[in-house]
C-alpha positions as CSV (number, residue, x, y, z in Angstrom):
1,M,68.6,-218.0,-115.2
2,N,72.0,-219.6,-115.8
3,S,73.4,-222.6,-113.9
4,P,76.7,-222.2,-111.9
5,I,78.6,-223.8,-114.8
6,E,77.0,-221.6,-117.3
7,N,77.9,-218.5,-115.2
8,Q,81.5,-219.7,-115.1
9,L,81.4,-220.3,-118.9
10,L,80.0,-216.8,-119.4
11,A,82.8,-215.3,-117.2
12,A,85.4,-217.2,-119.2
13,L,83.8,-216.2,-122.6
14,T,83.7,-212.6,-121.4
15,Q,87.3,-212.7,-120.4
16,L,88.2,-214.1,-123.9
17,A,86.2,-211.4,-125.6
18,D,87.8,-208.6,-123.5
19,T,91.3,-210.1,-124.1
20,V,90.8,-210.2,-127.9
21,K,89.3,-206.7,-127.9
22,A,92.4,-205.3,-126.0
23,L,94.9,-206.9,-128.4
24,P,95.3,-203.8,-130.7
25,A,95.9,-201.6,-127.7
26,T,98.3,-203.8,-125.9
27,G,100.5,-204.7,-128.8
28,R,101.3,-208.0,-127.3
29,K,100.0,-211.5,-127.9
30,P,98.6,-213.1,-124.8
31,D,98.7,-216.9,-124.3
32,L,95.0,-217.8,-124.9
33,L,95.6,-221.6,-124.7
34,P,94.8,-221.7,-120.9
35,L,91.6,-219.9,-121.5
36,F,90.6,-222.2,-124.4
37,S,91.4,-225.2,-122.1
38,R,89.2,-223.7,-119.4
39,L,86.3,-223.2,-121.8
40,D,86.7,-226.8,-123.0
41,E,86.7,-228.1,-119.4
42,L,83.6,-226.1,-118.5
43,A,81.8,-227.3,-121.6
44,R,82.5,-230.9,-120.6
45,Q,80.9,-230.2,-117.2
46,L,77.6,-229.1,-118.7
47,P,74.8,-231.6,-118.0
48,R,73.6,-233.8,-120.9
49,D,70.3,-231.9,-120.8
50,A,72.0,-228.5,-121.3
51,D,70.4,-226.3,-124.0
52,P,71.3,-227.9,-127.4
53,T,71.9,-224.4,-128.9
54,L,74.6,-223.7,-126.3
55,L,76.2,-227.1,-126.7
56,H,76.2,-226.5,-130.5
57,Y,78.0,-223.2,-130.2
58,L,80.6,-224.6,-127.8
59,H,81.2,-227.7,-129.9
60,K,81.7,-225.5,-133.0
61,K,84.0,-223.1,-130.9
62,S,81.5,-220.3,-131.7
63,Y,82.5,-218.5,-128.5
64,E,81.0,-215.1,-129.5
65,K,77.6,-216.8,-130.2
66,A,77.9,-218.8,-126.9
67,R,78.6,-215.6,-125.0
68,L,75.6,-213.8,-126.5
69,F,73.4,-216.8,-125.9
70,L,74.3,-216.9,-122.2
71,Q,73.7,-213.2,-121.9
72,G,70.2,-213.7,-123.2
73,R,71.1,-212.0,-126.5
74,D,70.9,-215.0,-128.9
75,A,68.7,-213.0,-131.2
76,E,71.8,-210.9,-132.1
77,N,73.6,-214.0,-133.4
78,Q,74.1,-214.2,-137.2
79,V,73.3,-217.3,-139.2
80,G,76.4,-219.4,-139.5
81,N,77.5,-221.7,-142.3
82,C,75.6,-224.6,-140.7
83,R,72.4,-222.5,-140.7
84,H,71.8,-223.4,-137.0
85,V,70.6,-220.0,-136.1
86,S,67.5,-218.8,-137.9
């Protein structure tokens, strides 16, 4: 079960994914900077004992991986260059 901050992170990550997915259909470039700022702010609010995997994804700006992790779908994540996911 996610904490309230994790739920807010998941909502922001889902909004980012939906916005990026809609880019080809809309033909316009949205301003993503406020959303990235929101994600950074929420990540800073996570407690020190938050899951290290989630913290790693957020620190590396691996937003797709963080979203899947928070959805309980971390097994779908691919191994990155850092080999964090096995």
